[in-house]
N, C-alpha and C positions, 0 to 999 in steps of 0.2 A: 658346666651341667653338672651335679654331683655324681657320683658313680651309684649306680641300682645297688641296692640290698638284697633283691630279688634275682632269680634268672628272668631275664627278658626274653619274652616267647614271640613267638609269630603274631597272636591279635596284640600285643603294645604295639609292634613294629607299625601295624594295619594304622592302630590308632592316631600312632606318631604322624603319619602319612598323612589321613585325613585331615589334621589339624594345619599340618605343610598347605595341603592342598585348598583349603579355608582361605588361608592370607591369600592365595595366590587368586586366589577368583575373588576376593575382597579387591583386591588391587585392579584389576582387571574391570570391574563396576566403577570403583574410583574414577578411572579413567576415561570409561564411555561416558559415564555423566560430566567429566571437565569438556568433555569435545563436544558435549551436545550444548552446554552452556558457552562453549567459545564461537559453534554455528548458530547460535541465536544472538551474539552479539556482531556478527559480523552481518546479518540482519539488520542490525538497531541501527547500524552507521552509519547506512545511506539514506534512513528514514530521516536521522538526527542532522545530517547533512542538508536534505532536503528543505527542511524546516527552516535552518537555519537561512538559506538563500529567499525562501518563499516573504519571510519576514521582514530582511533585510532590503528587497527588490519592489514587492508589491505592497508594503504600507506607506500610508498618506502621513504626511506630518499632523493630521486631524486624529490619529490613532497612538500618539506618543505615549501614554501611560502603555496600553495596551502592548504595545512593541517591545518597550522597555519592560515589561512584565514578563512576555513571552522569551526574549531572548535571555531574561537571569536563569529562568527555569531551564531553558535549555541546555543554559551551561552547566549548571548544577546536573541535569542529565548526564552529559558529557564525561563531567568529573566521575560520576558513579561508573560509567563506564568503562571509563580509563582504567580504575581501580580494579572493576571485577576483571577485565582482560589481562592485568596484571598476575590475577591471583590464578585464573584458569591456566593462563601459558606457566605460571611456577608449577601450575599440578600436573600439569602434560610433563614437563621438562624433569620432575621428578624421575632417576631411572634405577635408582640406587635399588638392587634387590639381592638377596642371599641364597644360595641353594647350595647344595653339596658337590664340592668339585674334585678335581684330583688327589686331594689331600685326604681327603677320606678313605681311598682305595690304595695309594703308593705312600711309602714312607719317605724319608728324607733320603736315603739310601738309593731310590728307585725303586724298591720292590714291591710287589702287592703283599698287603696288610692282610693277616689273618681276618676273615670276618666276624664280624661280633654283633648280634643283635644290638648288645647292648648304647655299642658306639654309635651304630646308625640311627637306634631311636634316640640318643642324645643329640645328634648332628642335626636330624629334622626339629626335634622342639627348639633348638636353637636358631636355625633357620626362619622356623616360626613366628618366632618371638621380635626377632628384627624387623622380620618382613611386618609385621603388626606395628611396630612402634612406626616403621615408614609410612605406613598404610593410615594410622592417626596424624601424622603429619601432613599428609598428602589430604585428608578429608578436610583438616582445618582450610586449606587454600580452596579446596572445593566449595565448602561452605559459604565462606566469603565471596568468592566468583557468584555464587546463587544468590546471596543479600543484596549485592553492588548491582547485577544484573535486572532485580527485581525492581532495586529502587531507582535505575534507570528507565525501567519502562513506563514504571508510577508516574515519575516526573517527566519525563515525555509526554503521557497523557493528560497532565495537566496543564503543562505546555499547548495542547490543542485547543484547551478551552479558550484564549485569549484569541490565539490566532483564528478561531471559529467567529467570535465578534468580529473582529479586524475584516474578515471575508465576507461576512453578511451585511456590514454596514457599508462596506464599499463597493455594493453593484450599482453598475450605472444605472442613471435612470432613463426612462424610455425616452427618444430624442422625438423632437417636436419637428414637423416638416411641412413646410409652407410651399404651396406652390405658388410661383411667378410668372406671369403670362398667358397666352393663350391654349389650352388644353382640347386634346382633340381626344372626343368620347367617339370609339367606335362599338356601336351595338346595331344589332341585325334591323330593329325598328327603326332606329335615325336614319339607317344607311337608305331603306326603303323609302322613307320621306323624302331624304335629298335626291334620290333617282325621282321621285314622283314632282318635285319641284322643277327641278331640270328638263324633264318632260313638257311639265307646264309651260314653261319658258319659251321651250321651242314652239310648241304649238299656239302661243298668244303671238309670237313673235311673224309664225308663217300667216297667222290670220291677218294681222295689221300689215302687213307687205300685200296679201291678194286684195286688200280693202274691202274685202264682202266677208260676211260671216253666213254661213247657213243654220239654220235652224239646228239640225244634228247635230253641228261642231257646237254650237253654243252649249246644246245638253250634255253632250260629251264633256265639255270642258265643265258645267257644273257637278256633275258626277265624280267627276276625278277631284274636284274640289272636296266636293262632302265626304270621300274616301279620307281624302288627305285633312280634313278638320276632325275627323274620326279616330286617326294615327295620333296626331296631336296631342289627342285627347288620353288617348291610352297611354302617351308617354308620360305627359303631367301627372296621371293618378300613378304611376308606376313611379315616377322621382319622389310622388308625396310620400308615399308608401315607404319607403326607403328609407327619408329623412324621420319618419315615425319611429321605424324601428329601430333606428343609432339614438 
């Protein structure tokens, strides 16, 4: 840095200090952006892994073209993700930083230097210029990480399109169930009719064993047969209505 031709005052030193602080603030901002991009990549890694597993294990031979398309796009997305990961890691690993150290206040013999506002201002400007050059270098890596991450996200979204078609076309068709054998239907009306038939059989057997049937017994049997006939008719109507509804 050239020697100042004018006397350096306190406002000059403050201005140089502000320039130095701006370089430091920009460095911190770039590091935060790189860390945020790195976190997004950590989220995309299991997503792509799950996509690979699904395409390889769940796809059938009838979707060979869709499967190859999804795998190819997923591989491209993984490549972009790896490149972005390297750029973000490189941006985070850059640690070179210039600041005023012991040499700014102690000479070669170990004695304190006489304070000079000009030397102080020149030191701050030198450190600010070196830090800005390093910030520009880091910004290139952060920009590359952003571009590669965006490309990885876009290609992963494109890979999801053929996977969606594979999933929608591979749904299992509803299975047809065929009943073989006797089916026991348990309905309140059927159970009531079954009980009536059982009781009616008992009464008929009792009359046959006694050898004689009174008029009252015959009338009672006729009434029960009438009720049984009415119940059977209701069951038939309910069955017909259910078949028509289907």
